[in-house]
N, C-alpha and C positions, 0 to 999 in steps of 0.2 A: 607614603605608599606609591607604588609605580603607576604611573597614568597608561591609558589605553595607547595614547600617541607613542610612548617611549616604547611598549611592547610592539606596536605595529612597525616601528623602525628595525627594531631586531627581526620582526617576521620578515621584511622586506629582504634581508640580508638571509635569513634562513627559511625559505617558504616551505617548512615541512613541520607537521604537527605529530606528536607522540603521546599517548594518554596509557601505554602499556609498557613496563619495562622489559617485557618478554620481546616485544619487538619495536625496540628502539632504531629509529631512522636515524644514521649518522649525519651531525649538524642540525638537528630536529631543535624545536622547542618542544619541550617535556611539560606538560599540564599536569599537576598533580592533584587528580578529581578524586573525591571522595566517595565510596560506596556504603552500601548497608553495614557492610563485614570488613572494610578496608578503608586505611588514610594512606594516598600514595604520596603525602608528603614523606612518609618514612622511608620511601623507595626513590626520594629525590637525588641522593648521593650515586645510588646504582645505577640511576639514568644518565648521569654525566659521566661516570666511568664506563657507561656501554658507548658513549658517542654523543650524547645529546649536547648542543650547544649551549642551552640554557634551561633552567628547571625553573616553572612560575609555581610558587608556592605561597600559603596562606598561614604557616605556621614559623614565626619567626625562630623558633629552636633549630630548625634545620637550614636555616641562611648561613652557611658557611663562609661564601665569598661572592663575588661579584658576578658570577653564574647563576646565583639562585636569586630569582626576581620574586619580593615580596609582595604581595596584593592581598587586599582585606578577603576576597572570595575568589578559590579558582576556577568554579563554574562560570561566575559572573564575568570574571576576566576573559574567558573565551570567548563567551557570549557576545562579549562587548567588542572584542577584537573581530569576531566575524560580522558583527554590523558595520564597524568602521570601513573594514574592508567592500564589504557590498557598497558602500556609500561611493566607494573610489570606481565602481565598475558603470558603465552606462549600456550594458546589454539586457535584452529581454530576459526575465526569468519567471517561469511559469511555477507558480505555486500550485499543488494537488493535494486535495485530501479526499475523505470521505469513509464510509463505513466499510464497503467491499470494493475491491478491484484495484486498490491505490497502486500497488507495487506494478501488476500486470500493465495498468494504463501507462503509468511512468516509464516502464521499459519500451512500450510500444511508441508511446511520444518520443521517446529518444531515439529509438531506432529509425523512425521516419525521419526526423529531423537531421540526423547526423547523415541522412544521404546527402544532404546539401550544405549543412554547416558545422562547424567544429562545435560539438555541444560537451556540457558536462552535466551530469546527473547524479541523484543520490545513488550510492553502492548499496546493493540489497536492499534492507528495509531500515537502515540507520536513519530514521525519520522523526527522532524526538529531541529533546532540548539538549542534546549531545552531539546526536548523529546531524542536525542540521547545520548548527555552526561548524562542525568538522568539514562538510561537505561544502559549505560556501567558502571556506579556506582554501580547498583545492582549485578553486576557479583562478583561471590567471589571465593575463591580457590577450592571450591567443584565442580564448574561447568566445563564441558567437552569441550563444544561447546557453541558458542552464533551466534544468528541470529538477524541481526539488520537491521531493514527496515529505509530506508532514501529517504524522499520526496523533491521535491524542485520546485520553481515555477519561478525559475532565474537562469541564469547561475554563476558559482562558488559556489553554496550552497552544491552542492556534493561533490567538491572539499574538501571545509571545514569539511564536515561530515566524509569525507574517514579520513582526516587529526586527527579528534578525535576518530574514531573508528578503524582505522588501519586494514581493513579486509584482511584477507589471503586469502581469497576466494571470489568470487562476482557474482553476476546475474543481469541481466537487462531484465525485463519481456518483455519489448516491448517499442516502441519509436511511439507517436502517437500525435494527435491534442489535447492536453490541455495546459492549461497556457499560450496559445500562446501571451498574452498580456504582460506576464513578459519575456517571452524568447525571444520574437522578432521574431515570426514565427517557423515554424517545423524544419529548419536548426537549430535554437538556441535550441531547445527541444534536437535534436540531439548532439549537441556539450555539453549540460549541463547534460544530462544522459551518455555522453560517458566519463565525468570526472571519473567515476567508473572504467572504462577501462584503462583511463591513469594511474590511480594510481596502478592497479594492474600490469601494464606494466613497471614500473619504477624498474630498476636492482637495487637490494638491498631493495626492498619495498615488503612486509611491514616490518619494522624493527625489529617486534616483532619475525622474524622467526631465532632465534638466533643458531639454531642448524644447519642452511642450511647455505650454500655458499651465499657471499654478493651479487653475480650474481643472486641470486634465484627471481623469480618474484612470484605474487600470481595466483592462479588459477581461470579463468572464465568459468563459465559454460554457454553454448550458444546453444538457440533455433536454430538448422540449418534449420529450416523452414524459417526463417527472412531473407530476402534479406538484410532488413537495418541493422540487428546485426553482419550480415556476413561482409558486408562492412566496418561496424565499426571497427569490429576486425583486419579484413586485413589491413586497413588503420594504423592500431596501430602495426602491426605485433606481436600480442600477441604470446608469448612462449607456455604457460601452458594453453591449452584450452580442455575442456570435453563437447562434443557435445549430445544434445538430440533432439527428435522431432520423426516425424510420417515415415520417410523412408530413410534417409540418411546412407550409409554403413558405415561411420567413427562414426556415433552415439553411444555412450556408451550402450544407450538403445533407441528402438522404441516403438511407441504405436498409437493405433486408437480406437476411440469410437465404441461401438458395439451397445449402447442404448442409446435415451435419449428422456424419456417418463414420466415426464419431468428429474426424475434423472437420472445422468449419471452411464454407466458402459463402463469399457475400457478393452481392452486386452493390456499388454505389453509385450515385449521381452528383456531379460537380454542379450545382445550381447557378454558377456563376457562369460556366460555360454550356451547361444544358447536356454535357457529354456523360454516358454511363461507363461503367469499368466493372470486371470480375475480378475479383482477388482471393487466391487460395491461400489458407492459413495453417501453421502447425499449432493452433489452439484447438481445444475441445469447449464445450459447455455454450448453449444459446445464449447465456447470459454474458458472455464475452462481447457479444456484438456491440453494445454500448461501450466498452471499451476500446475497442476497434475503430468505431466511428468518431469517438473523442481525439484518437491519434490522427485519423485522417482530416479530421477538421483543422487540428492545428497545422498540418501540413499544407492544405491550402491556403489557411489565413496568412502563414508565412510564405506563400509565393512558391512552394515546392510544384517541379511538375508532377502530372499524372503518375508516369512511370517511377518518379522517385518514390512517390507515396507507395505506390504498389511493392515496389521492392524492399520497403521499409518494413512494412506489414508482414509480407511472404517470408523474410529473413528472420523476423522474430522467434526465437524457441523458447517456450516457457521452461522454467528450473525452479528449483526450490520448491517442488512438490505444491505448485499452483496450477491447476488445470493441466496436469502434464499426463501425457499417455505414455504408457510403458507396456511393451509387448512381452509377454512370458511365452514359453513353450507351449501352453494351452490356453492362457487368459489374455485379454484386454484390460489393462488396469487404468482407472481414471484417478491418479494420485492427486488430491485436493486436501491434504491434511496438515496445511502449515497453519492453518488458522479456521475458526468456525465460528458462526452466531447464525441466529433464528433466520436473518435474511438471506444469508449466503448459503444455509441448508437448505431452504424451500427451492431456491433456484437451481440448487444442483441436484435435488431429487427430481424436480421437474424435468430438467434436461435429460436425464438417464431415461425418464419415460418416455421421452420423445427420440431418442435415439434408436436408429435402425440396428436391433442386434437379435440375434435368435435366444440369446439367454441373459437375464440381466440381475444383478444382485448388488442389494446397498448394504453397505457396512458403514455404520455411523457412530462415532465416538462421541463423548461428553462435551458441551459447551461451556467454556467456564467464564467468570465475572458476569454473571448473569443477576447475581444478588437475590432479592425477594422476588423475582420474576422466574427463577429457574425452574420450579416445577411444572408452572404453567406452559413455559415456553418448551420445556422438554417434551411433554405429553402434546404440544401442537405438533411437534415435529414428527413424533410417532404416528399420529393422526395423518398427517401429510403423506408419510412413509405408505401406510396401509392403504392410503386411497389412490396410490402410485401403481400402475400395473408394472411389476416387477416379479420375478421368480422366486426370490428369496431376500430376506432381511434379517440384519445381525446389528444388535443395538449393543455397544460396549461402554462401560461405566456406571457408577454408582446412582447418578441422577437420572439416566435412562432406566436401570434397572427399576428404580422406586417407582417412576412416573409410570412404567408399563404395569408394576404391580398394581397400582391406584386404579388402573383402566381394567383390571381383569373382567369386568362384566361388559364391556363395552363389544360392539358386534364385531371389531378387527378380530377377536378372538378367533373366528372361524377360518380367518387367512392361515393358509399353511406355511412350513417353512419360515417361522419366525423365533428368532432365538434372542435371548437377553443374557449377555454375560456382564459381572460385576467388574471386573478387571481387564486389563489387556491381557494380562498373563493368563487367565480363564479363557479368553479368547484364542490365544496363541495354541493352547492344549486343546481346545475343541476343534479348531481348524485343521489341525494337524490329525486327529481323530477321523475328521469329516472332509477330505479335501473338496475343493470347488472346481471345476474343470470346465472348459469350453463356455466360459460366460465373459461379458462385460460388466467389471466391478467398479463400482464407485467407492472409494475410502474417503471418508472426510470426518474432520473431528478438531478438536483444540489441539494446539501444539502439545500440551502437555500430556496428553494420552499416549503419546508416542507409536502412532498406529503404523509407523514405518516399519517395525517390527513384524507387522503381518506380512508385507510384500514378499518376502523371502519363501512364505509358503505356497504362494501361487505360481 
């Protein structure tokens, strides 16, 4: 079988990776990955014909000539190639994970650091066992810092992604209730996310910090307002920690919101210089304060000027339906339906309650991957929504419908303007018959609920 070192020599001559024959990059290395419903070995010949220089395969049946490189397992070969490439790079790599806010925080950090450095960051949310190695392999000698987002829905996943990306610096945005089914409950989530701290805390880790002592450990950026993160950090005895947050004297910087209507304005203080600054953002949601402070913290740590930091924050515009503002003829929409879990639901509901608006509407869709906790967690979100002062509440999905039915005798039934729909299709028809106007509307739910179908109705 072909060694990683040999594939790396091919990669140096052909530093482009393709995994989809519909999007072959001329001169690239095609990795024939397998999925639940496909085996890309069967497409290797098509990839070569479309312009790939070589095809990495793991089925000898498809090895036609020297352009077809046989390995034991294509996915492992891709990961090993990325791991080997990472070892050749001596730049800071910021590894980032967490229950909520990963992608937004990653984009903010990249926006800030790119004001001063040539950066490379995870594209979109390609943050899994395939996306992380693909991102690592896009880093070249011209890049000065990389920001790698790492997602997980079960334990040992972050451990694997750290072994590939080998972060020198790391950040956990938060730890909350998501992917409970895969992690086995909230303690499993803490353990899984904490694998980033485990990696950063190992003596001699990461291997790429060749210029430093073998005892050197990675640097962790930690939100000092989070009791959970502090407990996780203290349990591991991390040595290199940089704090940020709203009020701890040990913070590298502190900050607080001064406006949320619905775009955020905040004030932050560089505790090294003692100077304070205001910055207007294009983000909504008070919960994004932590994400913004994390980005500012990395900017201060890596020596950016205050002006560069503010420019990076101000210029970031959210996309992919994460805390995204959309203005229609009569309504203001807060589009936050890329994903949802109990933790993100609670803070989004709280934020709508705090926003200055004449009329406010909650539209919430089912949360997926809740496992045995699903009924209780959907009921808790309903209760939270009922306790929040808004003008109308709409719940969509079978889980919310069933949870609402079981709560029929609760005091919240006295609240007016509350509707449950079993499906998104029913909600579409209901909203067509009863249009919402002159309102600020939060639309939030799991991606599979396809709540984007509602936007055209407003």
